[in-house]
C-alpha positions in Angstrom: -18.2 -28.4 -97.2 -21.0 -30.9 -96.4 -24.0 -29.7 -94.4 -23.1 -32.1 -91.6 -19.6 -30.7 -91.3 -21.0 -27.1 -91.4 -23.4 -28.0 -88.6 -20.7 -29.6 -86.5 -18.5 -26.5 -87.0 -21.3 -24.2 -86.0 -22.0 -26.3 -82.9 -18.3 -26.2 -81.9 -18.1 -22.5 -82.3 -21.4 -22.1 -80.3 -20.1 -24.4 -77.6 -16.8 -22.5 -77.3 -18.6 -19.1 -77.1 -20.9 -20.5 -74.5 -18.0 -21.8 -72.4 -16.2 -18.5 -72.7 -19.4 -16.6 -71.7 -19.8 -18.9 -68.7 -16.2 -18.4 -67.6 -16.6 -14.6 -67.8 -20.1 -14.0 -66.6 -20.6 -17.0 -64.3 -18.5 -15.5 -61.4 -20.2 -12.2 -61.9 -23.7 -13.7 -61.6 -22.6 -15.5 -58.5 -21.2 -12.2 -57.1 -24.5 -10.5 -57.8 -26.5 -13.3 -56.1 -24.3 -13.1 -53.0 -24.7 -9.3 -52.9 -28.5 -9.5 -52.6 -28.7 -12.8 -50.7 -30.3 -12.6 -47.2 -30.2 -16.4 -46.7 -28.3 -18.9 -48.8 -27.5 -22.3 -47.3 -25.9 -25.4 -48.8 -27.1 -27.3 -50.9 -29.5 -24.7 -52.3 -28.3 -23.4 -55.7 -29.9 -20.0 -55.3 -30.6 -17.9 -52.2 -33.7 -18.6 -50.4 -34.3 -15.0 -49.5 -33.2 -11.7 -51.2 -32.9 -8.3 -49.6 -30.8 -5.1 -49.0 -30.0 -5.6 -45.3 -26.3 -6.2 -46.0 -26.2 -3.1 -48.2 -27.3 -1.1 -45.3 -24.6 -2.6 -43.1 -21.9 -1.8 -45.7 -22.9 1.8 -46.1 -23.6 2.5 -42.4 -21.0 4.6 -40.6 -19.8 1.4 -38.8 -19.4 -0.4 -42.1 -16.6 1.9 -43.2 -17.3 1.5 -47.0 -17.5 5.3 -47.7 -14.3 6.0 -45.7 -12.5 3.1 -47.5 -13.8 4.2 -50.9 -12.6 7.8 -50.2 -9.2 6.5 -49.2 -9.0 4.3 -52.2 -9.9 7.1 -54.6 -7.5 9.5 -52.9 -4.6 7.1 -53.1 -5.4 6.3 -56.7 -5.4 10.0 -57.7 -2.1 10.6 -55.9 -0.7 7.5 -57.6 -1.8 8.9 -61.0 -0.3 12.3 -60.3 3.0 10.8 -59.3 3.1 8.3 -62.1 2.3 10.9 -64.8 4.9 13.3 -63.3 7.5 10.7 -64.1 5.9 9.2 -67.2 5.4 12.4 -69.2 9.1 13.6 -69.3 10.3 10.0 -69.5 7.9 9.0 -72.2 8.7 12.1 -74.3 12.5 11.5 -73.9 12.1 7.8 -74.9 10.0 8.7 -77.9 12.0 11.6 -79.2 15.6 11.2 -78.1 17.8 8.6 -79.7 18.8 6.8 -76.5 21.3 4.0 -76.8 19.8 2.1 -73.9 16.1 2.8 -74.7 15.1 -0.9 -74.7 16.8 -1.5 -71.4 15.2 1.5 -69.9 11.7 0.3 -70.9 12.6 -3.1 -69.7 13.6 -1.7 -66.3 10.1 -0.3 -65.8 8.8 -3.9 -66.3 10.9 -5.3 -63.5 8.2 -4.8 -60.8 5.9 -7.0 -62.8 8.6 -9.6 -63.6 9.5 -10.5 -60.0 7.2 -12.0 -57.4 5.4 -9.3 -55.5 5.2 -10.9 -52.0 9.0 -10.9 -51.1 9.4 -7.4 -52.6 6.5 -6.0 -50.5 7.8 -7.7 -47.3 11.2 -6.0 -47.8 9.6 -2.7 -48.7 7.5 -2.8 -45.6 10.6 -3.3 -43.5 12.4 -0.4 -45.1 9.3 1.9 -44.9 8.9 1.0 -41.2 12.5 2.3 -40.6 11.7 5.4 -42.7 8.4 6.1 -40.9 6.4 5.5 -44.1 4.7 2.3 -42.9 1.0 2.9 -42.2 0.9 6.1 -44.2 -0.8 7.3 -47.4 2.6 8.3 -48.7 4.0 4.9 -48.3 1.0 3.2 -50.0 1.1 5.7 -52.9 4.8 4.9 -53.5 4.1 1.2 -53.6 1.2 1.7 -56.0 3.3 4.0 -58.2 6.0 1.3 -58.5 3.4 -0.7 -60.6 1.6 2.3 -62.1 4.8 3.5 -63.7 5.0 0.4 -65.9 1.7 1.3 -67.5 2.3 5.1 -67.4 5.7 5.1 -69.0 5.0 2.5 -71.7 1.7 4.1 -72.8 3.1 7.6 -72.6 6.1 6.8 -74.7 3.8 5.2 -77.3 1.5 8.3 -77.2 4.4 10.7 -77.8 5.8 8.4 -80.5 2.5 8.5 -82.3 2.7 12.3 -82.7 4.0 13.3 -86.1 7.4 15.0 -85.6 6.8 17.2 -88.7 4.1 19.1 -86.7 6.7 19.9 -84.1 9.2 21.0 -86.7 6.5 23.3 -88.3 5.9 24.9 -84.9 9.6 25.5 -84.4 9.9 27.0 -87.9 7.2 29.5 -87.0 9.2 30.7 -84.0 7.9 28.6 -81.2 10.3 27.6 -78.5 10.9 23.9 -77.6 8.7 24.4 -74.4 6.0 26.2 -76.4 6.0 23.5 -79.0 5.7 20.8 -76.4 2.9 22.7 -74.6 0.8 23.7 -77.6 1.5 20.9 -80.2 2.9 17.7 -78.7 1.1 17.5 -75.4 -2.4 18.1 -76.8 -1.9 15.5 -79.5 -0.6 13.0 -77.0 -3.3 13.8 -74.4 -5.6 10.9 -75.4 -2.9 8.4 -74.8 -1.9 10.1 -71.6 -5.5 10.1 -70.4 -5.7 6.3 -71.1 -2.5 5.7 -69.2 -3.9 7.7 -66.3 -7.1 5.6 -66.2 -5.1 2.4 -66.3 -2.9 3.6 -63.4 -6.0 4.7 -61.5 -7.7 1.3 -61.9 -4.4 -0.5 -61.0 -4.2 1.5 -57.8 -7.9 1.1 -57.0 -7.7 -2.7 -57.1 -4.2 -3.1 -55.5 -4.3 -5.2 -52.4 -1.0 -6.9 -51.6 1.1 -3.7 -51.4 -1.5 -1.9 -49.4 -1.8 -4.8 -47.0 1.9 -5.0 -46.2 2.6 -1.2 -46.1 -0.7 0.4 -45.1 -2.2 -2.0 -42.5 -3.6 -1.2 -39.9 -3.8 2.6 -40.4 -4.7 2.7 -44.1 -7.9 0.8 -45.1 -9.0 0.7 -48.7 -11.9 -1.1 -50.4 -9.8 -4.2 -51.4 -8.7 -4.5 -47.7 -12.3 -4.2 -46.6 -13.3 -6.9 -49.0 -10.5 -9.2 -47.8 -11.4 -8.8 -44.2 -15.1 -9.5 -44.9 -14.3 -12.6 -47.0 -11.9 -14.0 -44.3 -14.6 -13.5 -41.7 -17.1 -15.4 -43.8 -19.2 -12.3 -44.6 -19.6 -13.2 -48.3 -22.5 -10.7 -48.8 -20.4 -7.8 -47.6 -17.4 -9.0 -49.6 -19.6 -9.3 -52.7 -21.0 -5.8 -52.3 -17.6 -4.4 -51.9 -16.4 -6.2 -55.0 -19.3 -4.7 -57.0 -18.2 -1.3 -55.8 -14.8 -2.0 -57.2 -16.2 -3.5 -60.4 -18.4 -0.6 -61.4 -15.6 2.1 -61.9 -13.4 -0.5 -63.6 -16.0 -1.2 -66.3 -16.9 2.4 -66.7 -13.3 3.5 -67.1 -12.4 0.7 -69.5 -15.2 1.9 -71.8 -13.6 5.4 -71.6 -10.2 3.9 -72.4 -11.6 2.4 -75.6 -12.3 5.9 -76.8 -8.9 7.4 -75.9 -6.5 4.5 -76.8 -6.5 4.3 -80.6 -4.8 1.7 -82.7 -2.0 4.1 -83.8 -1.0 4.6 -80.2 -1.1 0.8 -79.5 1.0 0.2 -82.5 3.8 2.3 -81.0 3.9 0.5 -77.6 7.4 -0.8 -77.0 9.0 0.8 -80.1 
């Protein structure tokens, strides 16, 4: 390879990395600028005045950020509990039992992601209104769980499949019952994968907007709804601050997921 070609290749790689970094961090930088901007008028490229006045408005009792954050976290925790209550037995059965329709069962959990959300949520809202679930925490949790189950079941089945069956057989040979074997051997070994699935479901629920909008409005207000209302009203500072509040736990939990979700678990996803 000639020095000229090597230099051209290095410049190409550097340019690609620079464009990728701009695509990732450019919107984040703009978000941070809006969060601390007091005055920012076109055509100025940066705010003419920075401050924390809008932060005070967001966290004031009238701002509703703390109430919306509490509602979002509570809904996310309930969604995780409901999703894991279904995913743990379903994932164990899919990993250990030789089900003839295993592939179709896993595919069925993907259906909520395969069809457009908007018409589904419109019809769910109509049904929930007739059942008295519209505008309730329960209705919002059920909608969030319909998407959370996709992540929970697939990752849970992979986590259980990654557990060596010989360890369960050894526990059974020592006199442990099937329930004791599951509780003392299988579940602890699958716990990291289950923890990762719980975090994914939590983040999915925390950021969910469309389902909450159609089922929860006007009685249930979450942070994504607060951000939407602020952006539609032209309050970009408040919308940016709310977006940062949603971004912080997402980044923190993804760093935690990296520790729990190992390569052996990922290798078993879909098998």
